[in-house]
N, C-alpha and C positions, 0 to 999 in steps of 0.2 A: 413856656416849652417843657414839657417833661425830658428832657437829654438823657437823664439817668433812666428811664422807663420804670420810674418808680409807680406809676398809676396805667400801666397799660394792660388793656382788657384783652388778654389773648383769649381768656373762656369764653368771654362775649362772642368774638370773632367767630370762634370755634363752633359755636352753638347756632350760628346762623349762615354757616359757609358749607359747601358741599363736602369739601373736604373733613371740616369738623364733624360732620354727619357719620363718616366712615369709623372715626374713634369710637371704640365701644362696640363695634359691629358684633363681634363673636363674644359680647360678655354672656350672653345667655349659654354657650358652649362652656366659658370658663366655670359658671356656676356648678354645671352638670357632671364635668368631665373631670376623672382622676388628674390628669396632667394640669388640668387649668387650677385646681387647687395649689398644686405645688409649683407653679409658676416663678414666684419669687424666689423660692430655694434653688431652683435651676438656673435662674438669671444670675443669684451669687455665685452659683457654682463656677458658671463660666467667666466671670470677672476674676474670682479666684484663681481659676486654672492660669488665666493670662497674666497674673500677678506672679505666680510661682514659675511658670516656665519662661517667660520673656528672658530672664539673665541666663538661662541654662540651655534653651533649644534653638535650631535655625530660625531665620525670620520666616521662611516658608510657613513652619507650623504654626507659629505665632498668628500669621496672616489667616490660616485655616479657621483657628479659634476665632480670630476675630471676625469672620465672616459668619460664623455660627453664632456669634453674639449680636450680630446686626439682623440677623433672621429673626432671632429671638426676640428682640427688642421688638420688630415689627409684630410678630404676633401677640406678644404681651400689651402692646399698644392697641391692637385690635378688640383683644378679648378684655382689658383692663377698663377700669371705672373712668367716667368721662370728665370729671373734675379736677381741679388741683394738680395740673401735672405740669403745664408749660409756663414759662415765665420768660422776662425780656432777655434773659442770658440765653434760652433756647432760640428765640428770635435772632440775636446777632450771630449765633452758630451757624444756622441757617441761612443768614445773609451772607456771611463769610463764604459758605459753601457754595452759594449762588454765585459771586463774582467769581471764586475760583472755577466754577464749570464755564462761565462766559469768556474767563481768561483762556481756558482749554481749547474752546470752541474758535476763537479768534488767535490762538497760538502761530508762530511760523514753523512749530513742529507739533502739530496736534496728537500724533499718535505717541508721541513721546510725553507729552503733558497729559494725556489719558491715563497713563500708568501712575502718574504721581495723583492725579485725582482719585483714582481709586485707592491709593492707600489713605490719603486724607480723609476720603468717604468713611472707610473703615475705623480710623481714629476717631471721627465723630460720632460714629454709631457706638462705638465702645463708651463714648461721654455720655451718651443718652442712656444707654444700658445700666453703668455706674450709677449715674446721678438718680435713676429712678430705685435702683435697690438700695441707696444710701440714705434716701429719704427715712429709712427705718434706722433709729439710733444702734440697735444691737448689731445689725448688718453692718453699718458703717465700722463700728469698732471691730467686728471680726474679719472685714477685709483689710482694714490697716493693718491688724495683727498678722494677718497672711503677708503683707506687704513687709513689715519689721521682721518676720522671722525668716523669709527668704534673704531678706538684705543682709541678716546677721550671718548666715551661711556664706553668702559672696564675701562678706568682710573677713570670714575666718579664712578663706581660701586666699585671699589678699596677703595678710598678716602672714600665712605660710610662705607664700612666694617671697615676702621680705625677709624671713628669717632664713629660708634655705635657697633663696636665688630662684631667679625666673629668667630664661632668655627672651630678649626683646623680638617682637615679632615683624618690627619696622624701626626705622630711625626715627625715635620719639624725641630725642635731644640733641642739640647742635653738637657734633663729634669733635668740633674744636673746643668746648666748653669743658669746665673741671667736673663737671657731672655726666660726662660720656659715660662711665662706666658704672653709673649707680643706676641699682634697679629700680624700675617703675614699675609697681603692681599693675595687674589688669585682671585678676580673679578669672572667673569663667567668660568675661566679655572681649578677651583679646584686644583690648585697646585702654590704656590710662584715662584718658580723657573722657571715654565713654564711659568707664567704671566710676569716674567722678561725678559725672553727670546722673547715673544711675542711684547712686549712694546720698547723693545732696538732699533729696526729700527724706531720707531715713534719720538725718541727725535733728533737725526740727520736730518729726513725728516721734522719736525715742525719746525726745524731751518732753512731749506732751503727754506720752504713755506714762510716764512717771507720775502724772497727776491723776491721768484717766484710770489706770487698772488700780484694781482694789488688793489690798493684801501686800504683806510685806516681799512675799517670793515674787510675785509678777513685778513689783517696783523693782525690787533688784534685778530682775532679768532686763528690764529698761534700763537702767543705769549701765549693765553692762553692754547693751546693745547702743547707747550713747556714746560709751567710751570706744568699743570696737569699731564702728561705724566711721567716726570721727577721725580714728587713727589710719583706718584703710583709705580713705578720702584723701588724708594730707600725705601719704606715701605714694598714691598716684603721681605726685608732683606735678600735677596739673594745676596750672596758672588761674586758669579759666575756674576750675573748681575751686581753688582756694579763694578768690576774689568771691563768687559765689556762696562760699561758707561764711565768709566774714558779713556777706550784705544779710544773708538770713538769720546769723546772730545777731546782728543790731536789729532788724526788724522784729526778731522774736523777743529780744529783751524789751524794747519798746511798748509791744503788744502785751506782754505781762506787766509791765507798769500801769498802762491803761486797766488791765484787768483787776489788780489789786489797788488801784489808785483811792477808791472811795474809803478803803479799810486802812489805808495806811496812816501812821500820825502825822502831823503838820510836818515835821520836820524831816521825815522820810518822804514826803511829797516833792519837797524842794531836792533833794540830794540823792534819794534812793536812786532811782533810774539813770541818773547821769553816772553816779559811783559803779552800780553794777555793769553798766556799759563799758565804763572807762576801763575797769578791772578786764572786762572780757576782751577789749581791743588790746590791751596792755600784757594780756597772756600770751594772745597771737603774735604780738609785736616780739615779746621774749623768747618764744619758742623759736621765731624765724631766725633773731638775731645769734641765738646761743646754740644753735645746730648748723653746721657749715652747709651741709647740703641744701635745707632750706633756705638759708640766706643767699647762697649762690643761685638757687632758683627764682626766688623772688626778686632779686636785684636785676635779672633777666628781663623784667616786664619794663623797665625804664631805659634799656639801652637802645630802644628803636630798631634799625637795622642792624645794629651790631649783633643781633642774635640772629641765626637762619632761620628759625621758625617765624620770629617777627618779620623778617624780610619777607617772607612767603606770602605771610598774611598780607601786608603793606600791599604786594604787588596784586594779591588778588582783591582787596578791596577796590584798589586803582581801577583793574579792569570791570569790577561790578557797577561802579559807578557809573562807566561808560554804557553798560548794559540797561541800566535804569533809564540813563537819558534817550536811549534808544527808543523804549517802550514804556514810558513813564506811567501810563493810565492803568493799562490792565496787564503789563509783564509779559513774560513769554510763556507763563504756564505752570501750574505746580509740578514739584518734584526734580529729584535729582537728575533723573534721565533726561529731561528737557534741559536742565542747566549744562550738563554733560555736552549738550549737543551744540550749544550757543556759546558757550564761554571760550573754546579755541578760537572763536572769531576776534576775540577782545584780549585774550590774555596777553600778559606785559612779558613774562617769560616763556619762551617757546619750548625751554626744555623741560617744564613741572607745570602739569595740568592740576585742576582742582576739582574736588568732588562736590563743592558748595562753595557758600560765599563766604564763609567762617565768621558769620555774623546773623544772627536770627533776625536782626531787623532788616537788614540789607537783603537777606534772603528772602523776607516776604515782600519787600518793594520788589525785587526783581522777578518774582514769581507772579504775583497779583497786582503788583503795580500800587499808584497812589489810592486808588479805591480800596483795594483789600485791606492795606495798610492802616488806613483809617478807620475802617471798622474794628480791624484786631485792636486799636487803641482804643477805640468806644466801647470794645468788650472789657478790655481791662478797667476803665473807668467804672462799667457797671458792677463788675465783679467787687472792685474795691468798694463802692457804695453799699452793696449787698452786704459784704463782710463787715463793713462798719456797723449798720443797722441789727445785723444779726448778733454780732458781739456785745453791741449794748444790751439787747434783750436778755441774751445768755448771762451775762454779768449781773443783771437783776436779778434773776430767779439760782445764781450760783450755780448753774447747769454744767458739769463738768465737759460736756460735749464741745464747749467753747473752747476747750484745748486742743481740740483735733482742728476746729476751724482757725486757731492762731497758727497752729502747725502747718496748716496748708496754705495761709497768705505767706507766713515766713519762707516757707519753700517757694512759691512762687516768685517771690523777690530774688530769692538767691539763684532761681533757673532763669529769670531775665538778666541776672547780672552775668552768669555764666555764658548766657546767650549772646552778649555783646561780643565776645571775641570767639564764639564756637556755633556749630551747627549739628551737634549730636542729637539734638530734637527729633530729627527726621529719622533716626534710628527707632524701631518699635520699643527696645529697652526703655528709652526715655519718654518719646511721644506718647505711650500709653501712661506714664507716671505724669506727664504735664497736665494731660485731659484728665486724669483720675483727679488731679488737685482742683481742677476747674469743678467739676461733679461735685467735690466736697462742699465746695462753696455754694455753688447751685443747689444742692440738696437742701441747704438751709434757708432758702428763698422763701419758701410759704410762711416761716417765722418771721422775715423782714416783712412781708405783706401783711400778716395779721397785725404786726406790730403798727405799721404804717395806718392800717384800717382803723385799728382802736384808737390810735392818736386823732385821726381824722375824725371819727364817730365823737369822741370825747370833747373835741372844738367844736363840732356842731353843735353838742347839746349844752354848752355853755350858755347861762342866760345872757342876755344883754345888759348893760347897765347904762 
């Protein structure tokens, strides 16, 4: 059974189905129209605008851009070539959306869930458009450069707030702790936890840019980005962001070890990766221990209910577990609007409400139930398998695009770790970045399929003995 969908014949289904015949319906128009010839450039522009404006503009404007991107993806799909577009990743994303649609129809608050479904649909359309654009290596590098330059601007504002001070827009730290008066930077995003989630992808991708970008000046810029983005993320004092940063660093070091493994001397193969990983972890621990505010903030992770933020989250998680048990299979429907209408019926502390489950895994369970959560885990497994096979192929040819792939995978590990204790994923600033990472991995899918087919053909061609 092909659980990881390695040999899924999506193209064969498309060629024999009514839906498949619609794809490429406007291909003649694309070949003759001036706009048709510029479809890839216009699509890349829309994706780039989302990446530039997401941390700077209101969510409503980002939503309008996502709507435009969804419409443009539909036009491009009807006008584009008929082969080599879909993969098992697309199928699972579509399956997840279908379960979310069913959860919306059967939701106890269907109108509220419809709002969440519309947002999820826009994010998934953004994934589809970004994946289509980034199958071209140059556009992939250009779009990631756009994000990194925007993240650098956001980081500079965060550093400025740390140097000159910034008024907190809410109570982000336990008022009884020693960190009550410490500045937590939030840049243009208005919330330090949200800023940490936004900057988290910029750290592995900045490190990848050092290897991908050519010339000393671009490489120096990438080093500056790595330092600024890391510093700004740390100064958010977001504990979830710190955990995500550590997880992404460990994943990145491990992937680099795999990439360089065949070229390492035997002694380095044994001790190189553990040494580099140990040094990175020691550096993080040394920074936390030596700087008092970092030490205090990190220590608060382990005091359970002794910290007000911890106590609030534990209360939310307790209530959310009851919500999951009440509707285990399909949940209450997607989105925070539906959550806000159902949560008061289960909340532990009646004085404080919650905007979300404060855990991405619990949030998915409460929104789309065990069925949707299972598909989400399935999607992660397929993405991991695709990334591994593509990395092997890229390493064989020493293709520098492999560093973007490693950066995306490390980012996903970090975002999933951060998501254990927060749900900033559902804000467009971070949600678009998550689906951008999924799109990066999926954009390498044709490479994995070609590698698989080549291996299969080679096996078939072997003479019997």
